[in-house]
N, C-alpha and C positions, 0 to 999 in steps of 0.2 A: 693352934697346932697346924703344922703343914701337912699337905697330902701325903708326902713320902713317909713321914713318921707314922701317920694313921694307918696307911695301907700296910706298912711293915708290921705294925701291931696286929692288924686284922689277919694278915697272912700267918703270923706266928700262932695266933689263936686258932685259926682253921687247921693248920698243920699239926699242932699239938693234940688235936682231937681226931685226927685222921679223916677229916671231912673233904679233903681236896678232891678225892675221886667222885664225890657227889656234887661238887661245884662246877657243873657244866653250864654253859650259857643257857641252855633250855631250862635246867633246874633252877638256876638263879633267877631267870625271868619269871618263872612260876612263883617263886618265893617273893619276888618283888611285887607281883600283882596281889598276892595275899596280904602283904604288909601294907600296900597302898589302900586296900579295902579296909584295913584296920584304921587307917587315917580317916577314911570316909565314915566309918561307923561312929566315930566320936561326934560327928555332926548330925547323926540321924535324929530327925524330928526337931532340929534347931531351926529357928527362923533367921538368925543372923549370928555373926561372930561374937557379939556381946553376950550371947546366951551361954557361953562356955564358962564353967566354974573353974576355980584355980586348979582343982584336981584334974579336970578334963584338959586344961592347958598343959599340965605336967605330963599327962598321958599322951597328949599330942606330940610333945617334944620327944618322948621315947619312941613313938611310932615313926616319927620322921627320921629319927636316928636309924631305926631298922631299915627304912626305905633307902636311906643314903648308904648304909653298909652294903646292901645288896647291889646298889649301883656301883659302889667302889669295887666290889668283887668282880662285877662284870667288866668294868674298865680294866682291871688287872688282867683278866682273861683275854681281853681284846688288845692289851698292851698299848693303851691310850691313857692320857691324863685327863681327868674330868674337866679341869678348867680349860684345857685346849679345845675339847669338843664343844664345851659351852660357848667359848668365844667363836668357834666356827658357826654355831647355830645363831648366835647374836648377829654375826655378819650377814648370814642369809636372811634373817628376819628384818634387818634394816632395809632390805630391798623389797619387802613385801608390804602390802596394804590390806587392812581388814576393815570391813564395813559392818558396823553394828547398828541394825535398825530396830525401831520399836514398833 
């Protein structure tokens, strides 16, 4: 599915429930942080990725969807397309170097 189709469906969902007044950037950023912590919670006490059960992987997909939904709502408020700002960041990162020491 394309971004424009998804964001339109999300906007309709939000507006049908009268949530637009609550969807400020600061509120969306807080919700995003909470959902990101739900992603992290799935990995609590795991030693590696292979420790995830099928149910946990399904839950991870749902939590990632929540994170993306809030990111999409924030992009809508900023009037930017996610893929555009991702490409901008990729271009910045191409000029950066990271050193990982042991």
